[in-house]
C-alpha positions as CSV (number, residue, x, y, z in Angstrom):
1,M,87.2,9.4,49.5
2,S,84.6,11.4,51.3
3,T,85.1,15.1,52.1
4,D,82.8,17.9,53.1
5,N,83.8,20.2,50.3
6,G,82.1,19.7,46.9
7,I,83.7,20.1,43.5
8,I,82.7,21.6,40.2
9,E,83.5,19.8,37.0
10,T,83.3,21.9,33.9
11,D,82.9,21.3,30.2
12,G,83.0,24.6,28.4
13,E,80.2,26.6,30.1
14,A,78.4,23.6,31.4
15,A,79.0,22.5,35.0
16,V,78.3,19.7,37.4
17,I,78.4,20.1,41.2
18,R,79.5,17.0,43.1
19,F,79.5,16.2,46.8
20,E,80.5,13.0,48.7
21,R,79.5,13.1,52.3
22,H,79.9,10.3,54.9
23,L,77.1,10.6,57.3
24,P,77.4,8.5,60.5
25,H,73.8,7.4,60.4
26,P,71.9,4.4,59.0
27,I,70.9,4.6,55.3
28,E,67.2,4.5,56.2
29,A,67.6,7.6,58.4
30,V,69.5,9.5,55.7
31,W,66.9,8.4,53.1
32,A,64.1,9.6,55.3
33,A,65.8,13.0,55.9
34,I,66.2,13.6,52.1
35,T,62.8,12.3,51.1
36,E,60.2,13.0,53.9
37,P,58.7,16.5,53.6
38,A,58.6,16.9,57.4
39,Q,62.3,16.2,57.8
40,R,63.3,18.3,54.7
41,L,61.5,21.2,56.4
42,A,64.0,21.1,59.2
43,W,67.2,21.4,57.0
44,F,66.1,22.6,53.6
45,G,62.6,24.0,53.5
46,E,59.0,23.3,52.5
47,T,58.8,20.3,50.2
48,V,55.9,18.6,48.4
49,L,57.0,15.2,47.2
50,D,54.4,13.2,45.3
51,T,55.9,9.9,44.3
52,E,52.7,8.6,42.7
53,A,52.4,11.6,40.5
54,G,56.2,11.7,40.1
55,R,56.7,15.4,41.0
56,I,58.5,17.5,43.6
57,E,58.2,21.1,44.6
58,M,60.5,22.9,47.1
59,L,60.6,26.3,48.6
60,P,63.8,26.6,50.6
61,E,63.8,28.7,53.7
62,D,67.0,30.3,52.5
63,P,68.6,32.2,50.8
64,P,66.7,35.3,51.7
65,A,65.1,36.0,48.3
66,A,61.6,36.2,46.8
67,A,59.7,33.0,46.9
68,D,59.2,32.9,43.1
69,A,63.0,33.1,42.7
70,K,63.7,30.2,45.2
71,R,60.8,27.9,44.3
72,M,62.0,24.7,42.5
73,T,59.8,22.2,40.7
74,G,60.4,19.1,38.7
75,R,59.5,15.6,37.8
76,I,60.9,12.6,39.8
77,L,63.2,10.7,37.4
78,V,64.5,7.9,39.7
79,W,62.9,6.7,42.9
80,D,64.7,3.6,44.3
81,P,64.4,3.6,48.1
82,P,66.7,3.8,50.0
83,H,69.4,4.2,47.4
84,V,68.6,6.7,44.6
85,F,66.5,9.8,44.4
86,E,66.8,11.9,41.2
87,H,64.7,14.8,40.1
88,E,64.6,17.6,37.7
89,W,65.5,21.1,38.9
90,H,63.4,23.9,37.4
91,Q,64.0,27.2,39.0
92,R,63.5,30.7,37.6
93,I,67.0,31.9,38.5
94,V,69.1,29.2,36.9
95,E,69.2,26.8,34.0
96,D,67.1,23.6,34.1
97,G,69.0,20.7,35.6
98,V,68.9,17.4,37.4
99,V,69.7,16.7,41.0
100,R,70.7,13.1,42.1
101,Y,71.2,11.7,45.6
102,E,72.8,8.3,45.8
103,L,73.1,6.5,49.1
104,S,75.2,3.5,49.9
105,E,75.8,1.8,53.3
106,T,79.2,1.8,54.8
107,A,80.6,0.1,57.9
108,T,80.0,3.3,59.9
109,G,76.9,4.9,58.3
110,T,76.0,6.1,54.9
111,L,77.9,7.6,51.9
112,L,75.9,10.3,50.2
113,R,76.9,11.0,46.6
114,F,75.2,14.1,45.2
115,T,75.2,15.7,41.8
116,H,73.6,18.8,40.3
117,R,73.9,18.7,36.5
118,G,72.9,21.4,34.0
119,L,74.1,24.6,35.7
120,S,76.3,27.1,33.9
121,V,79.8,27.5,35.4
122,R,78.8,30.9,36.8
123,N,75.7,29.6,38.6
124,A,77.5,26.5,39.8
125,R,80.0,28.8,41.5
126,G,77.2,30.5,43.3
127,F,75.3,27.3,44.2
128,I,78.2,25.2,45.5
129,P,78.7,27.0,48.9
130,G,74.9,27.1,49.3
131,T,74.6,23.4,48.6
132,H,77.4,22.8,51.1
133,A,75.6,24.8,53.7
134,F,72.4,22.8,53.1
135,F,74.4,19.5,53.6
136,D,75.8,20.9,56.9
137,R,72.2,21.6,57.9
138,L,71.3,18.0,56.9
139,D,74.2,16.6,59.0
140,A,73.1,18.6,62.0
141,H,69.5,17.5,61.6
142,L,70.5,13.9,61.4
143,A,72.6,14.3,64.6
144,G,69.6,15.8,66.4
145,A,71.3,19.2,66.7
146,E,69.9,22.6,65.7
147,P,70.9,23.2,62.0
148,P,73.3,26.1,61.5
149,A,71.9,29.3,60.0
150,W,72.2,28.8,56.2
151,S,73.3,32.4,55.5
152,E,76.0,32.3,58.1
153,R,77.3,28.9,56.7
154,Y,77.2,30.3,53.2
155,A,79.2,33.3,54.1
156,A,81.8,31.2,56.0
157,L,82.1,28.6,53.2
158,A,82.2,30.8,50.1
159,P,85.9,31.8,50.6
160,S,86.9,28.1,50.8
161,Y,85.7,27.5,47.2
162,P,88.2,28.7,44.6
163,A,87.1,31.0,41.8
164,W,87.4,28.6,39.0
165,S,88.6,30.2,35.8
């Protein structure tokens, strides 16, 4: 079942963030929004995606923090258009991880399954409302609407995520 809220699965101090989002748009449009740098700029931030060299670098517009803290780099691990995009996540402020976008067609659009593996439980708790806010921005972008401000969405969403023990 698709819901807007993500979940955190834990195993000791290791965590995986999972989201399933139904997006009422064709799979090709969703694929383009998550893989084309010009579109990612609208909902996520500056992105360099070099599929030939197998690398990605992103500098999110938000959260409001120093660029060297927000910059993410990694190798592309899976590139299977328009179904799977997986890459490493190397960022100074968190543990190294792997992010995976899986897209499948539905009768009314596209199901996006997203995972971010490799985070500590503590960092997953901080990342999950932010990831949710980015997906709300993606949804608005796909609908042709102005994406909501990330900081405002984060602040509104954070209380809806339980403080897992």
